[in-house]
C-alpha positions, -999 to +999 in steps of 0.1 A: -260-042+370-280-072+358-316-076+366-323-113+372-356-132+373-358-167+387-393-180+378-406-215+381-436-239+379-437-265+407-464-289+417-446-310+443-420-284+455-390-299+438-385-272+412-392-245+438-364-258+459-340-256+430-353-221+422-347-210+457-311-224+456-304-204+424-319-173+439-297-176+470-266-181+447-269-153+422-258-118+430-273-086+417-308-072+415-329-103+415-364-115+421-380-150+424-416-157+417-438-185+404-447-185+367-484-179+376-475-145+392-457-131+361-473-100+346-478-094+309-445-083+293-426-087+326-399-108+309-387-077+291-376-061+323-348-085+330-313-090+315-312-127+326-341-152+332-338-185+349-369-206+341-376-239+359-402-266+355-409-303+363-408-327+334-443-340+325-446-369+301-411-362+286-421-326+280-427-291+293-459-284+313-484-262+295-480-232+318-443-231+310-447-236+273-468-205+271-442-184+289-413-199+268-430-189+236-431-153+248-395-148+257-382-117+239-356-122+211-320-125+223-331-125+259-305-143+280-321-174+295-312-205+315-335-235+320-336-259+350-359-289+354-367-316+379-377-351+369-382-387+382-359-402+355-323-410+359-302-379+353-288-378+318-314-402+305-333-395+273-365-390+293-348-363+314-333-345+283-363-344+261-382-316+279-351-294+280-345-300+243-381-291+235-379-260+257-348-250+237-366-255+204-396-234+213-374-205+226-350-206+197-352-167+194-339-164+230-302-166+239-299-198+259-270-197+283-273-232+297-295-259+312-296-279+344-317-309+355-318-330+386-340-357+400-370-349+421-395-369+441-425-380+420-459-376+437-474-408+450-505-401+429-485-399+397-466-431+406-498-450+413-513-440+379-481-448+360-475-481+378-509-493+364-499-485+328-478-513+312-459-488+290-449-467+320-442-495+345-404-495+340-403-457+343-424-458+375-400-483+390-371-460+382-389-430+395-393-445+430-355-441+434-359-403+431-377-403+464-348-385+483-343-358+456-335-330+453-308-338+478-278-318+490-257-329+460-284-317+437-285-283+455-248-279+452-250-287+415-278-262+411-257-235+428-227-243+406-249-241+376-262-206+387-226-194+392-216-207+358-245-190+341-237-157+359-201-159+345-213-167+310-239-139+311-213-113+323-189-123+295-216-120+268 
């Protein structure tokens, strides 16, 4: 039986909501916990690891980057992220692409991303910056996310990863 870890970093709660949806969806011996609660070498205990994070400045938050660099070779992984950008946009993809690059020794099973509400504090700062003004305007429309459709998509993603992991 697979041992599954769902771990995440979440500041505003968006990524935690997606992590909880994945946890409810997958079957088997499973555990969910924030990244900050992981123990040294804990990643080695699991057959499959779902790792979630918010997108910060088109990239991976530092606490996640440190964990990604320590994923054991050939470990089955799946990434999920939340962001204020439009789904599928370059800004939304860049962090997942970077996460894939720094975990090239792992066996990536798939990625998922969805929009998530951006904190009012972050929006306020970004709206004052001319180079981020357009992004801040777009991010306001993420205010109702993750929504029910995002949660359904996250559950579908989790089921798909479980199928792929079982076939591998």
